[in-house]
Legacy VTK file of the C-alpha trace (Angstrom):
# vtk DataFile Version 3.0
C-alpha trace
ASCII
DATASET POLYDATA
POINTS 66 float
-19.625 243.192 114.594
-16.808 244.221 112.297
-14.536 244.664 115.334
-14.779 240.925 116.064
-13.097 240.022 112.782
-9.360 239.564 112.849
-8.723 240.311 109.194
-8.691 243.982 108.180
-9.801 242.985 104.667
-12.989 241.316 105.909
-13.601 244.145 108.346
-13.482 246.643 105.473
-15.792 244.495 103.347
-18.321 244.143 106.140
-18.291 247.875 106.839
-18.875 248.652 103.146
-21.578 246.105 102.292
-23.571 245.744 105.519
-26.966 247.481 105.505
-26.478 249.550 108.678
-23.337 251.470 107.593
-24.875 251.862 104.140
-28.046 253.332 105.640
-26.077 255.676 107.854
-23.966 256.810 104.894
-27.127 258.007 103.136
-27.699 260.601 105.862
-24.153 261.988 105.747
-23.530 265.461 104.345
-20.006 266.209 105.624
-16.682 264.353 105.641
-17.760 261.945 102.923
-14.179 260.768 102.403
-14.141 259.254 105.913
-17.183 257.058 105.287
-16.692 253.379 104.438
-19.185 253.778 101.566
-20.560 256.870 99.868
-24.174 258.069 100.075
-25.264 256.949 96.595
-23.613 253.512 96.736
-25.044 253.188 100.263
-28.502 253.795 98.864
-27.848 251.099 96.269
-26.760 248.601 98.926
-29.823 249.359 101.012
-32.080 249.042 97.961
-30.514 245.667 97.125
-31.060 244.334 100.650
-34.762 245.279 100.728
-36.088 242.803 98.110
-33.780 240.098 99.420
-35.135 240.432 102.940
-38.717 240.537 101.649
-38.179 237.337 99.644
-36.643 235.523 102.594
-39.441 236.715 104.880
-42.102 235.647 102.371
-40.524 232.214 101.982
-40.402 231.708 105.741
-43.988 232.894 106.087
-45.329 230.527 103.423
-43.340 227.605 104.823
-44.638 228.139 108.392
-48.197 229.022 107.391
-50.376 225.946 107.874
LINES 1 67
66 0 1 2 3 4 5 6 7 8 9 10 11 12 13 14 15 16 17 18 19 20 21 22 23 24 25 26 27 28 29 30 31 32 33 34 35 36 37 38 39 40 41 42 43 44 45 46 47 48 49 50 51 52 53 54 55 56 57 58 59 60 61 62 63 64 65
């Protein structure tokens, strides 16, 4: 999805703070300088997304539950 953006600044931001690149960075053991985000910050980003997604899912569930 980052390739669809025209601005290199927004592309870099999306690659650093999206959950998929962050999750993939956790698994990396070589060439850490080439990654958009490091393994430990990637773990932090992934850990921050988890409660947010759970809260949104819980809110949607309670709103739709009759």
